C-alpha positions, 0 to 999 in steps of 0.5 A: 503517533507512528513516529513513537512506535518506532523502537530506537535507542537514540532520538536521531536514529528514530528520526532517520528511520522515520524519514526513511519509512515515510520515503517508502510510503511515498514510493508506495503511494505513487506506485498504485498503478505500477508493478513494484516489488518490496526489495526495490522500495527497501533499497530506495529507502536504504534499508534491508527488505526485512528491516523495511518490512518490520519498521513499516509494520511497527510504524503503520500497523500493517505490512507494506504489501497490505498498505499497497493493496489498500491504496490500490483498492481506494484508487479503484473506487475513485476510478469506478466513480469516474464510470470506468468498468471493473475490467478497465480498473483491474488492468489500469492498476496492474492486477494480473486479471479481473479475478485477482482484482476481485479477490483483493477487493473482497479481502480489503473491503469485505464484499466483491466489487460488484456488490460494493456500495460506497458510504454516502 
């Protein structure tokens, strides 16, 4: 589905852009516990920062930053299921502090981490 959302005049161009965007997504997936900036990711995909952002959003419907936030929050839930404290999780996922983690969690899940109840 997201392959066809990419706007390109040639099939070969679309394939190459899709490959680069998937590379960027893989980099983001493996960076949930590291500080990474989008210009670096874009550079590793051989795209400008603006083009990477625009194509990523075209393909997946959210910005690369939002994607990374969602992945970090998903990772935090897995860590919580392993009985880590929220403070440990915030530190491990490279949030600046517990408040920044809590704000991001609430933005993504709609509730604070302490009130979050996973679906069973």
